[in-house]
Structures are given as structure tokens and as C-alpha cells.
N, C-alpha and C positions, 0 to 999 in steps of 0.2 A: 504494500500500500504506500503510495507516494504521500508526502506531507506538504501542507500549505507553506511551511517555512522553506522547504526546498524550492517550491514553485516561485515564491517571492524573492528568493535569493538568486534566481536565474540558473539553478543547478539542473533543471530538467530540459534544457534546450535540446531540440532534435528528437524528443521521444515521440513515439507513435501512439502510445496508450497512456492515459492519465487516470488514476484512481484516487479520488478524494472523498473520505467519509470522516468528517470532523465537526459535525454540528453546524455546517454552513447555513446561514439564512440569506446570504446574498451571493450571487455568482462572482467569483474572483476575476477581476479584469485581467489579471496576469495570465490567464489562460489564453488570451488572444496573442500573447507573445509566442505561442506554440503553433500558430496558424500554418506555418510552412510544413509542418510534419504531422500534426495530431490527426489521427484517424479514429481512435476509440476513446470516448470520454465517459467515465463511470462516476456519477455523482450520487449513487445510491446511498441511502442511510444518512441523509442530512435533514435540514428543515427548510428547504427551498420551496417557494410558492410561485416564482416567476423566473424566466430566463431573459437575457438581454435581447432587445429587438434586432440588434445587428449580429445575432449568432452566426449568420451566413458568412461572416468574415473568416470563420473556420472552414476554409474552402476545401480541405481534404477530409472533413469529418464524415465518416461512414456509419458509425455506431454510437448511439447515445443511450445511456442507462440513467434514469432518474427515479428508480423505484424507492419506496419507503421515504417519501418526502411529504410535502403539504400542498401539492398542486390541486386546485379545484377545476382547472381547465387545461386541456392540452395546449401548450403555447403555440400561438399562430406563427411565431418566428421559425418554427421547424420547417414549415412549408417552403421557406426561401433557401434552405440548405440543399444545394444542387446535387451533392454526392451522398446525402444521408439516405441509407436504405434500411437500417434497423433501429427501431425506437422501443424503449422499454420504460413504462411508467406504471409498474405494478404497485399495488398497495399505497395509493395516494387517496385523495378524496375527490377525484375528477367526476364532474357531473356533465360537463359540456366538451364536445369534440368538434371544433370548427373544421369545416372542409378545407380552409386555408392552412391548417396545421399539418396537412399530409403532403410530404415532399414527393416530387415526381418519380423518384426511383424507389419508392417504398416497397420493400420486399418482406419485412418481418415486423409486425406490430404487436406489442405486448401491453394490454390495458387491463390485465387481471386484477380483481379485487378492488374495484372502484365503485362509483355510484352512477354509472352511465345508463340512461334509459333510452337513448336514441343515438344512432350513428348517422353521419352525413352521407348523402348520395355520392359525394366525391370519392368515397372509399372504393367504390366500384370502378372508378376511372383511373386506378393505379394498376396498369397492366402487368407489373412485375410482382404483384402481391402473391406470396407463396405460403406464408405462415401467419395465422391470425389468432391471437390469444385473448379471449374475452370472458373467461369464466369469472363468476362472482360479481356480476353487475346486476342491473335492473332492466335489461333489455326485454321489450315486449315483442319486437320483431327485428329482422335484419333488413338492411336496405336492399331492395330488389336489384339495384345496380350491381351488386356482387355477382350476379349471374354472368357478368362480363369478365370476371376474373378467372380466365381459363388456365392460369398458372397456379391457382390456389390448390395446395396439396394437404394442408393441415389446418383445422379450425377447432378451437376449443370454445364452446358456448355453454358449458355446464353451469348450473346454479344461477340461472337467470329467471325470467318470467315468460318464456316462450310457450305458446300454446300449440304450435305446429312447426314441423320442419317443411319449409317450402319445397315444392317439386324441383325448382331450379337448383336448389342446393344439392339435392340428391342426384342431380343429373350432371354436375360439374365433371368435366372429362378427366381431370387429374387428381381429384380429391381422393385421398387414401386414408387419412387419419382424422376421425370425427368423434368428438366427445360432447354429449348433450345431456348428461345425467343431471338430476336435480331441477328440471324444468317441469311445469304442469303437463307438458306433452308426453313425458316419459311413462312407459308402462311400469307397473309396480313390481318389486322384487317378489320372488316366490316365498311367501310367508312360511310355508311348510318347511322349506329348507332352512330358513333362519331359525325357526322354532326348534328344529331337530338337532341343531348344532350343540354339542356338549359344552357346558360351562366349566371352566378350569379355574379354581381359586388361585389368586395371586400367591398365597402362602405356600403352594406346592411348587413354585417356580424359583430357581436360583440362577440369576443372570451371571453370565461369564463374559467373554470378550465380545466387543462390538464387531459385527460382521459387515455392516454397511449402513448407510443413511441416504435416504432419498427425500424428495420434496414432501412426502406424506408421513414419513415416520422413520424410526430407527430400528434396526434389526440386530438382536444379540443372539449368540449361542447361549443355551441355558440347559440346566438339568431340571427335568420334570419328575418329582417324587410323589407318586401316588401311594395311597395306603396299601400295604401288603404287596407291593410290586417293586421290581428293581427300577432304579433311577434310569431315566431315558434321556438321551441327547435330543434336543429339539431346537428350533429357531423361534424366537419371540419377536413379533413386530409390535411396537408400541406406536400408536398413531398420534400425530402432533395436534390434530383437531382444527388446524387453521386452513384457510383456503389455499390451494396450490394452483399452478397453471392449468392443471387438468380438471380440477373440481374439488369436491369435498372428500377428505380422507375417510370419513365414516361411510360414505357411499361406496368407496373402494372396498372397505371391509365387507359390506353386504354382498358385493359382487363376487369377492373371493369365496364367500360361503355358498352363495347360490350356484356358483359354477359346478359344485359337486366334484366327484372324483374322476380322474382320467390319468392314464399313464404318463401323459406329457404336461400335466399341471402339478404344481406343488401341493401336496395334500395338506388340508387344514385339519388339525387335530381338535381344535375347540376355540372358544371365545373366552378371553380373560374376564373374570369378575372379581370384585372386591379389591381393586387396585387402590392403594392409599390416597392417591390424588384423583381417583375416579377416571384414570386414563383408559381409553379404549385400546384393545389389543387382541392379537390372534396368536395362537400357538400353532406352529406349522412343522411339518416333517423336516428334519435336518438333512441338508444336502451334502453329499460327500465332497471333500476338498478337490477331487479330481474334476469336478465341474467348474467351468469358468465362463465368463461372459463372451458371447460370440463377437460383440463389437462394442465400441464406445459411443457415447452420445454424439449427436451432430455438433459441429463447430459453428462459430459465427459465419464462417465462409460457406460451409456445406449446407447450412440452413435446415433442410429436411432429410439429409442423408447421413447415415451413420459413418463413423470412422473405424476402419479395420486396420489392425496391425499388418505390416508387410509380411510378417511370418505366418499369418493365418492362411493356410492352404488345406485342401481336402482331397481325399480320394473320391472318386465318383460314388462309391458305395456309402461313404460317410455323409457326403453332401445330400445324397438322395434320402438317406435315413433321417437327417435333420428336416428336410423339406416335408417328408411324409409325416413325421411326428407333429410338426407345427400345423400342417393342414388338418390332421386328425383332431388336434386340440381345438382349432378354430371351428371345425364342423360341430364338435361337441358343444362348444359355447353357444353357437347359433341355435342349436336344438333346445338349449335352455333359455333362449330369448335374451342372450347377452352378446353385444359386440365388444371386443377387447378395446378397440380405439387407439391402441398404441403398439400394434403388431410390428415390431422392430427387432433387429439383431441385438441391440443393447438390452432388450428385455428377455433374451433367450440365454439359458445356461446349457452348455454342451460338454461332452467329454470326447476322448479320442476315438471311442467306438461309434460315435454319432448319436448316443442317447441324448435327449434334449428335453428341456422344461421351459414352458412359456410362463413368465411371471409378470408382476407389476400390473395390477388392475386399476391403477389410478385414473385411467381415462375410460374405463368400462361404462357402458350404458345398457339399460334394459329396453327391449322392444317386444312387440307382440309375437307370439309363436305362430299365429295364423298367417296364411299366405296372403300377401297384398303387395301392391307396388312399393310401398314404403319399406316393408320387411325385406323384399328382394333387393331393393336398392341399397339399404343399409348393409346387407351382407356382402353385396358385390363391391361396395366401396372398400370393405376390408379385404376383399380378394385382390384389389389393386395393390394394397400394402404387401400382401403375400407375393404378388408378382415382382415387386421391387426387391423383396428379400430373395426370391428365387434367382433373380438376375445377379445379385451380389454373391450368392453361392456359386453360380455358374462361372463367374469371373475368377473364382479361386480354386476351381478343380484343376489339379495338376497331374492326375493319373487316372487311368481306368475308364475313360470316357471316349467311346468311338465317335466317329463323325456322325453316324446315324443317331446315336444316343444324344449327342449335343443338339442335333436338329430337332429331335422330339422335345427336349426340355426347352429349347429356345422358342419353339412353336407354342408350348403351354405358357411360357412366360409372356409372350406377345398377346395371347388371348386374355390372360389375367389383367393386363395393363391397357387393353384397348379402350379408346375414349368413350365408346357406347356402353354405359354402365350395365344395363340389363343384358347385354350380349356376352358378358363375361361368364365363365363357368362358375357354378357354386362349389363349395368345399367338398361336398360328397363326390362330385364328378372329378375334381382335382385329385382327391385321395385315391380314387379308383385308377386314374391314369398313372399316378406315381407308383402305386403298388404293382401295376402291370409292368412298368419299366424295370422294377427290381428283379423280375424274373427273366428279363431279356439278356441274351448273351452280349448285346451291344453296349451295355453299361459296364 
């Protein structure tokens, strides 16, 4: 983290990224001294309520973070920043978003956890818009102009006041990741599954090392000591309870439970009760250390695409097993009336044999299990996410794949990603095709 003293002393000349979190209530004018180099400005965690009208003097500025501040309006000066493509104003008190605040190259907009009830029509006039984060606001509808955003791939609209998903949204040709939980339009979770989940007293759990932390909670390894039984290694996820970019963590917990059991999902052992701070949590099956994440989260530059290590390579057999496992898990979820909403490599654990687990239900949403345009469209939007994953696996197969086998997989990948949403195959069909390929000598 850079310091205000360093900035004022001229010690940061030439830097491309500046991070300042020191209780600022006014924008430091010394930032303009960095105009020849500054590309990323992070002012998260201050007390700012306005930005200077001449912000456009930062001619190289591409990324601006102003989350956890005191803005009540998205600053209009942003619209004059010619190179600005990513804007983050999460957890402010924003009520008004002027159309003039949206820069021409806008690609990624984060307005999570604010007080916004309406968005400007100009949002749909930003042709590069690819990622839109709007969870935790007061939106009653989305601007119809968004139907023109044919590059939009990820949208988070959970925890708003939407009563319907417009048909144009479900028909966007590149949309792959959609989260809409916690709106009046959403179907209810399966109450029988929630009621049948065992309650596990906090007193039976002994936390050990931390395994990881995400936007919605912290995961620890733990010992579960039940009366008259041997202690069992488990994973404990304690939810933070605050709004994330995907939606409500408590909704995520319900989705995990309702998903039920499947070989390619992490088993839920039960729900924690009697936590001393009344914190919500789940006890889950402990995953062997041989499993690792398939990919890392997208970067600022990749936007909606995961980052893979150069060393991540597969045999055709392993890649096909991963693809089949995830397709099977997604088919199971859809049968339960759940869309995962975040079907990505970074949410997949795998081992050297190709065993895999789909995790992180933070963006999951419930939909009707009856057949309808909306149900089919929601499921086929997720199919496009799978098609992108399949393409990433294909790029990393280094052995065991014949020319015929590659052609079959590339054809399936193309059909999963085609722009006509309802023309994509469903996961049941995808699973059958992948299983058929496993028996072919060409793979």
C-alpha cells in the first residue's frame, strides 16, 4: 500500500498503480503529478464523496476503484476519462447513476451494495461492456438498452427488487454467467431439502488451520467429534453475512444444501447451530490435499477469463474426465432447479486422475423445474460457460488426442458457445456425447 507522504514527497513518480487507503475525505491533487504513467488508481476504504471535475487529466487511467467510500452519486467526471474501462464503486451509498458518468470504453462496472433503483439508458450504449456487477441494490428493472450489449458475458443482479428476467437478457448471445438470487422473480428453494439437513452443534467442532477465504466466508479444516464416534476430519465454512459481488452468502448456503449429493459436488454434512456469535455455517466433506484449483480468478486485463498456470496440461483422458464430471454436476443442479452462475475453472478442484469437484455456490440461483422458455434459456446460458471451460481444457491437452477426437470436442465446444441461446445442447445431451467419446479409440 502506497502512502500519502510518499505521494506528496514526489517519491512515486512513474508508477502505474497507486493504492491509497488512509481516511481521505478529499482527492489529493498530487495524484495529477502521476498523469504521465498512472493506469490503476485504488482509493478504496476512504471517506470520499466526490472526485475532481478534471479527473480526465489522468489521460492513461484505465482502472478506478473507489469502493467503501461515501459517494451518493457516481461522479459524472468519469465519463470524460477517455481510457477508463473498469470502474468499481462497491459499498458506497450511491442512489443516482448519471448517463454522463459512463466512459466510452467501459468494459467492467462494479456498483454492488449501493442504493440504486434505476440505471440510465446510456449503459446500453457502451459496446465494450463485458462484466456488470449490480447485486445488493434496489433495482426494479434493467434498462432495455442493455439488449444492445452483445459483448456482455457476466451480470450479477442478485438481491434487488426485480420481478422478471426480460427475454432480451436471456437471449444475449455471449452471456455465460448470470446471478439473480434474492429477487421476487426467483423460485423458492426446496424447503424439504433444507429441513432435512442435519444440525451440527458448534460444540462438536474444533477448528484447525484456515484452508481459504472467499468473498462469502472463511473455510477451516476442523475435527468433528460426535458422541460415541471417532473424530472426523471435515471442512467448516463460516459465512460472513455481508453482501458480496455475487449476492447474499446465506442464499449461497441454501443453494449448497438444496443441491443435494453428487459425485462431482462437495458433500454437505450439516448446518452449524449454536455458534456463539450466531454465525451461519456449513460442515462439509474434507477434500484430500491432492486436489487443487484448476485455474485462478480472472485478472483486471482478462476480465471474464480465468488465468491458468503455464504448467497446467492434461492428457486427453484426464481432460475428458474433468469435462464429463462438470457436465454431470451441472445437469444434476439443473434437475434440482439450480443454476450455478459461476461455472469457472477457478471454482473447480481436480487431481491428477481427472477426479473433479464443482464448488462455490455464491452466484447460484433457483429456477422452476418445469419446462419453459425461461428455464431452457437459463440452463443454456450456463452451457455457454461450460463451452468456454471446454475450450480452455482443449487448449491444454498435450497427449492422447487424435485429430478426429479434437474435431469432435471442438464441434461440441462450438455448439455450446453458439450465439443462438436455445440452439445450444442441454447438459444431458452434452454428458451423453462426452461419455461416448470416452469409449472411442480416437481419444
